[in-house]
PLY file of the C-alpha trace (Angstrom):
ply
format ascii 1.0
element vertex 197
property float x
property float y
property float z
element edge 196
property int vertex1
property int vertex2
end_header
0.03 -0.23 0.13
1.24 3.45 -0.80
0.01 6.30 0.84
-0.40 10.07 -0.20
2.35 11.43 -2.02
4.14 8.14 -1.80
5.24 9.40 1.56
5.48 5.89 3.11
5.19 2.24 1.84
3.25 -0.11 4.53
3.99 -3.96 3.49
2.13 -6.71 5.53
4.08 -9.63 6.90
3.28 -13.38 7.66
1.94 -12.28 11.24
-1.13 -10.42 11.19
-0.50 -6.92 12.60
3.40 -6.95 12.21
4.15 -4.28 9.46
7.10 -3.12 7.60
7.01 0.50 6.85
9.69 2.22 4.45
9.04 6.01 4.72
10.15 7.83 1.23
13.56 9.74 1.25
13.93 12.81 -0.60
17.73 13.46 -1.46
19.97 15.40 -3.07
23.83 16.18 -2.93
23.24 17.27 0.80
21.99 14.04 1.96
18.07 13.34 2.41
14.93 14.10 4.61
12.39 11.69 5.53
9.24 11.77 7.83
10.05 8.76 10.20
6.62 8.97 11.34
3.38 10.94 9.81
0.20 10.34 12.11
-2.11 11.38 9.44
-0.41 9.07 6.83
-0.56 6.14 9.16
-4.27 6.74 9.88
-5.33 6.87 6.37
-3.33 3.23 6.41
-5.53 2.10 9.05
-2.68 2.48 11.90
-3.68 4.35 14.96
-1.33 4.55 17.55
-0.39 7.18 20.31
3.14 7.08 21.12
4.28 7.89 24.44
7.97 7.33 24.85
11.00 7.11 22.20
13.63 4.94 23.11
17.44 5.09 21.67
20.07 2.48 22.16
23.64 1.80 20.76
25.05 -1.44 20.54
28.89 -1.27 20.22
29.66 -4.87 19.06
28.49 -6.95 15.91
26.38 -9.99 17.13
24.92 -7.98 20.11
21.40 -9.65 20.95
18.66 -7.83 22.44
15.57 -9.87 23.35
13.41 -11.65 23.01
11.36 -9.08 25.23
8.04 -8.22 25.91
6.13 -6.13 28.27
2.79 -7.83 29.94
-0.79 -6.12 30.37
-1.78 -3.75 31.92
1.64 -1.88 30.39
1.63 -3.82 26.87
3.50 -1.73 24.43
3.35 -1.38 20.52
6.88 -0.69 18.90
7.90 1.29 16.05
11.65 0.43 15.27
13.82 1.86 13.12
17.83 2.14 12.55
19.63 5.32 13.19
22.83 4.19 12.18
24.41 0.76 11.32
22.40 -2.49 10.50
20.46 -5.01 12.81
17.90 -7.93 12.13
14.88 -7.23 13.83
12.33 -10.21 14.91
8.97 -10.38 16.30
7.26 -13.68 17.58
3.55 -14.38 18.13
2.88 -15.14 21.55
-1.00 -14.25 21.59
-2.73 -17.56 22.88
-5.31 -18.93 20.50
-3.26 -17.11 17.48
-3.43 -19.15 14.30
0.37 -18.02 14.07
0.88 -18.53 17.78
4.90 -19.15 18.22
5.58 -18.05 14.48
8.28 -15.48 13.86
9.39 -12.63 11.18
12.72 -11.04 10.56
13.40 -7.98 8.74
17.01 -6.36 8.24
16.69 -2.70 9.33
19.29 -0.34 8.45
20.26 3.41 8.32
20.78 2.65 4.30
17.34 0.92 3.75
15.51 3.21 6.04
12.94 0.20 6.92
10.89 0.33 10.23
9.02 -2.57 11.80
5.64 -2.10 13.50
5.44 -4.68 16.39
2.02 -4.71 18.16
1.47 -5.67 21.83
1.21 -9.60 21.87
4.40 -10.30 20.11
7.80 -10.95 21.40
10.57 -8.64 20.22
14.48 -8.60 19.69
17.05 -8.09 17.63
20.58 -8.63 16.58
23.40 -6.08 15.21
25.15 -6.47 12.02
27.63 -3.70 12.23
29.31 -2.08 15.10
28.08 0.98 16.92
24.65 0.28 15.66
21.52 2.66 16.71
18.18 1.30 17.57
15.64 4.18 17.91
12.06 2.84 18.47
8.48 4.43 19.72
6.52 2.62 22.62
2.59 2.91 23.29
3.14 2.85 26.84
5.71 3.52 29.31
8.35 1.29 30.66
7.02 -0.84 33.62
9.67 -3.08 35.30
7.07 -5.04 37.06
5.38 -6.09 33.47
8.87 -6.70 31.93
9.71 -10.25 30.68
11.91 -11.94 28.49
12.25 -15.36 26.48
15.57 -17.01 25.25
16.45 -15.83 21.89
17.76 -19.16 20.82
14.73 -21.40 22.13
14.83 -24.45 20.18
10.96 -24.75 19.76
10.98 -21.12 18.08
13.63 -21.90 15.83
14.50 -18.33 14.80
17.19 -18.03 12.21
19.42 -15.10 13.64
22.25 -15.68 11.03
24.95 -15.25 13.52
27.43 -17.02 11.14
29.50 -18.46 13.96
29.65 -15.08 15.78
29.27 -15.51 19.66
26.34 -13.57 20.51
26.85 -10.82 23.03
23.95 -10.92 25.69
23.09 -9.18 28.77
22.69 -11.67 32.01
18.76 -10.77 32.01
18.77 -12.44 28.24
21.14 -15.11 29.29
18.99 -16.04 32.03
15.63 -15.75 30.18
13.27 -18.58 30.29
12.96 -20.97 27.30
9.76 -20.77 24.98
8.67 -24.01 26.14
8.26 -22.73 29.74
6.80 -19.61 28.73
2.97 -18.99 29.79
1.93 -16.03 27.89
-0.03 -13.05 29.40
-1.51 -12.50 25.80
-4.87 -13.61 24.25
-5.86 -13.60 20.82
-8.51 -11.25 19.96
-8.82 -11.46 16.32
-7.05 -9.87 13.28
-5.27 -6.70 13.96
-5.66 -3.97 11.12
0 1
1 2
2 3
3 4
4 5
5 6
6 7
7 8
8 9
9 10
10 11
11 12
12 13
13 14
14 15
15 16
16 17
17 18
18 19
19 20
20 21
21 22
22 23
23 24
24 25
25 26
26 27
27 28
28 29
29 30
30 31
31 32
32 33
33 34
34 35
35 36
36 37
37 38
38 39
39 40
40 41
41 42
42 43
43 44
44 45
45 46
46 47
47 48
48 49
49 50
50 51
51 52
52 53
53 54
54 55
55 56
56 57
57 58
58 59
59 60
60 61
61 62
62 63
63 64
64 65
65 66
66 67
67 68
68 69
69 70
70 71
71 72
72 73
73 74
74 75
75 76
76 77
77 78
78 79
79 80
80 81
81 82
82 83
83 84
84 85
85 86
86 87
87 88
88 89
89 90
90 91
91 92
92 93
93 94
94 95
95 96
96 97
97 98
98 99
99 100
100 101
101 102
102 103
103 104
104 105
105 106
106 107
107 108
108 109
109 110
110 111
111 112
112 113
113 114
114 115
115 116
116 117
117 118
118 119
119 120
120 121
121 122
122 123
123 124
124 125
125 126
126 127
127 128
128 129
129 130
130 131
131 132
132 133
133 134
134 135
135 136
136 137
137 138
138 139
139 140
140 141
141 142
142 143
143 144
144 145
145 146
146 147
147 148
148 149
149 150
150 151
151 152
152 153
153 154
154 155
155 156
156 157
157 158
158 159
159 160
160 161
161 162
162 163
163 164
164 165
165 166
166 167
167 168
168 169
169 170
170 171
171 172
172 173
173 174
174 175
175 176
176 177
177 178
178 179
179 180
180 181
181 182
182 183
183 184
184 185
185 186
186 187
187 188
188 189
189 190
190 191
191 192
192 193
193 194
194 195
195 196
């Protein structure tokens, strides 16, 4: 779907609700300009989000894995993720009990060069692995960080089968992510309530 003035392209994925957004870049000899978020354009595509928090992280090493994370109700978060510098492989996993795609995942390369963004609604695990040094990850959230609702699932849970394409690189993990529960032991707090726009 292309929106007014070709400002952004919205692509569906195999997981209902997870979208890839590709904002148009207007470039010349100085560089480029792009609207990374335009509420009017998104609403005309049926995407209604009220963002309350912007997060910005830097991962110094190639192979840094953050995830798979979620924030449980009543503070579940929708996220819109993009790359400010470098490149990373972004992953979403459906964890809505009763969903026809429960436990399935989708991944997309997000980079400064391609300008792509991933929209990950509440009810999905989210994580990424960096492909370049000093990669910057910038994302919007629909609810504030609530540590009492914060959770994680092992990024390499065998029953998820996410292909992180590490190519022999040893992943760089936080203690939280090293000690996260495997997906087989995970009791999701999310229920499937039908298709998402």
